C-alpha positions in Angstrom: 65.1 -45.3 212.6 65.6 -43.8 216.4 65.5 -47.5 218.8 65.6 -45.9 222.2 65.8 -49.5 224.0 69.2 -50.2 223.0 72.1 -49.3 225.1 74.5 -47.1 223.8 78.3 -47.1 223.2 80.1 -44.1 223.9 81.8 -42.4 220.5 85.4 -40.8 221.5 84.2 -37.2 221.3 80.9 -38.3 223.7 78.8 -39.4 221.2 76.3 -42.6 220.8 76.0 -45.0 217.9 72.4 -46.4 217.7 71.4 -50.0 216.7 69.6 -49.8 213.1 72.0 -46.9 211.3 74.4 -49.2 210.5 73.9 -52.0 208.4 77.2 -54.3 207.0 76.6 -56.9 204.0 76.4 -60.5 205.1 78.4 -62.7 203.1 79.8 -66.2 203.1 83.6 -65.3 203.4 85.8 -63.8 206.2 87.2 -60.3 205.2 90.8 -60.0 204.5 90.8 -56.7 206.5 92.4 -57.5 209.9 89.7 -57.5 212.6 86.8 -56.8 209.9 83.8 -59.2 210.6 84.3 -59.5 214.1 83.7 -56.3 214.9 80.0 -54.9 214.2 78.2 -51.9 215.7 76.0 -51.7 218.5 72.6 -54.2 217.8 73.6 -55.6 214.5 74.9 -59.2 213.8 78.1 -59.8 213.2 78.8 -60.4 209.2 82.0 -61.5 207.2 82.8 -58.4 205.6 82.0 -57.5 201.5 80.0 -60.2 199.5 82.4 -61.7 197.2 79.5 -62.6 194.6 79.3 -60.2 191.8 77.5 -56.7 192.1 73.4 -57.4 191.3 72.6 -55.5 188.4 70.3 -53.4 190.4 72.4 -52.4 192.6 74.8 -51.4 190.1 71.8 -49.1 188.8 71.4 -47.6 192.1 75.3 -46.6 192.3 75.2 -45.1 189.0 72.2 -43.1 189.9 74.0 -41.9 192.8 77.0 -41.0 191.2 76.1 -39.8 188.3 78.1 -41.8 186.0 79.3 -45.4 185.7 81.0 -46.7 188.5 84.3 -47.9 188.0 86.3 -50.9 189.1 83.3 -51.6 191.3 83.3 -55.2 192.9 81.3 -55.6 195.8 78.7 -53.6 197.9 80.6 -52.7 201.1 77.9 -51.4 202.7 74.4 -50.4 203.0 72.4 -47.7 203.8 69.3 -48.9 206.5 67.0 -48.0 203.6 68.5 -51.0 201.6 70.4 -48.9 198.9 74.1 -49.5 199.0 76.1 -46.1 200.4 79.8 -47.6 200.5 81.1 -49.8 197.3 84.5 -51.5 197.2 86.6 -51.0 193.9 89.0 -52.8 192.5 92.9 -51.5 193.4 93.0 -51.5 189.8 90.6 -49.8 187.1 89.8 -51.9 183.9 92.6 -50.4 181.6 95.0 -51.6 184.5 95.4 -48.0 186.1 96.4 -48.4 189.9 93.1 -46.4 192.1 94.1 -46.5 195.4 90.6 -45.7 197.2 89.0 -49.4 198.3 86.0 -48.0 200.0 83.9 -45.3 197.8 81.1 -43.6 199.9 78.5 -43.7 196.9 75.3 -41.8 199.0 74.8 -38.5 197.9 73.6 -37.5 201.4 76.1 -38.9 203.1 78.4 -37.2 201.1 76.9 -34.2 201.4 76.7 -34.8 205.5 80.6 -35.3 204.9 80.8 -32.1 203.0 79.3 -30.2 205.2 81.5 -31.5 208.3 84.6 -30.6 206.5 82.9 -27.0 205.9 82.5 -26.9 209.5 86.1 -27.2 210.3 86.1 -31.1 211.4 89.4 -31.8 209.3 91.7 -29.2 210.5 90.5 -29.9 214.4 91.0 -33.8 214.0 94.1 -33.3 212.3 95.8 -31.2 214.9 94.3 -33.7 217.4 96.7 -36.5 215.8 99.4 -34.3 216.8 98.5 -33.7 220.4 96.6 -37.8 221.3 98.6 -40.4 220.9 95.6 -43.1 221.0 94.1 -41.4 218.5 97.6 -41.3 216.6 98.0 -45.1 216.7 94.2 -46.0 216.0 94.5 -44.2 212.8 97.7 -45.6 211.4 96.4 -48.9 212.4 93.3 -47.9 210.3 96.3 -47.2 207.6 97.4 -50.6 207.8 93.9 -52.5 208.2 93.4 -51.2 205.2 96.6 -51.4 202.9 96.5 -55.4 204.3 92.7 -55.6 202.8 93.8 -53.8 199.4 97.1 -56.0 199.1 94.9 -59.3 199.5 93.7 -58.1 195.8 96.4 -56.9 194.5 99.7 -55.1 195.8 100.1 -51.3 194.1 103.4 -49.6 193.6 102.1 -47.0 196.2 101.4 -47.2 199.2 98.9 -44.5 199.5 95.6 -45.4 200.8 92.4 -42.8 201.1 91.4 -39.8 203.5 95.2 -38.7 204.2 95.6 -42.3 206.6 98.1 -42.5 208.4 99.6 -39.0 209.1 97.2 -36.5 207.9 93.2 -35.8 207.7 92.3 -35.2 203.9 89.0 -36.3 202.9 86.3 -37.6 205.4 84.0 -39.0 202.4 87.3 -41.4 202.3 87.5 -42.0 205.8 83.4 -42.1 206.4 83.4 -45.2 203.9 86.2 -47.2 205.4 84.5 -46.9 208.6 81.3 -48.2 207.4 82.7 -50.7 205.1 85.3 -52.2 208.0 83.2 -51.8 211.3 83.4 -49.5 214.3 86.8 -49.3 216.3 88.8 -50.0 213.3 89.2 -46.4 211.8 88.7 -43.6 214.5 88.6 -40.9 212.9 86.2 -42.3 210.4 84.1 -43.4 213.4 83.9 -39.8 214.6 82.7 -38.6 210.5 80.1 -41.0 210.5 78.4 -40.3 214.3 78.4 -36.9 213.1 77.0 -37.4 209.9 73.7 -38.1 211.5 70.8 -40.2 210.3 71.3 -39.3 206.2 68.6 -42.0 205.7 66.0 -40.9 207.6 63.9 -39.1 204.3 64.1 -42.8 202.5 66.6 -43.8 199.8 68.4 -41.2 197.8 68.4 -43.2 194.1 64.6 -42.5 193.7 62.2 -45.1 191.2 62.4 -42.0 188.4 65.9 -42.4 187.9 66.6 -39.1 189.8 68.5 -38.9 193.1 67.8 -36.8 196.4 71.2 -35.8 197.4 70.0 -33.6 200.9 71.7 -30.9 200.1 69.2 -28.1 201.7 68.8 -30.3 204.7 
């Protein structure tokens, strides 16, 4: 999946984001998220955010296999893995029974989730949490990511809580949620989510995680 001729973009921690690594879902409308649709990972075409059309049955089936259960309040595929399967979905601000559900983006690919878990186990959340207190630029970008997240969700339904996901805007609590936001919104929106995505590695390298026989390969042995 690597493309050695594509120029690299410097990452906040010295990494690089490579062409072919991220694929936003083409759509017929612009996202309500400030900045979303105007940014793309290097080498990828500009897109208009998530699709407004119903989620196809085959995508729902893939997500159900990835999660091991039926997805709740699913509204769109927010990002696709280079293998073609969904790896981030968008959910409605309320569940089917009306219960508030503040997590807008959900990382579904078990390999991507396993990669995020490995970063958490390695102490990245603690490191980046500490850096929020000493790096004003990072803190400002992270707070802006919180506002972007709220604006996107509020355009769908305003919830009684202003909670977002991943600990934003002051804490780093869940890299799965932050990576999901970064993948859905594009680079430069969530600085800590961007870092997580960069360090998660090429979770798609072994091919689709939702297997034709109905099982999944979670990449836990990688």
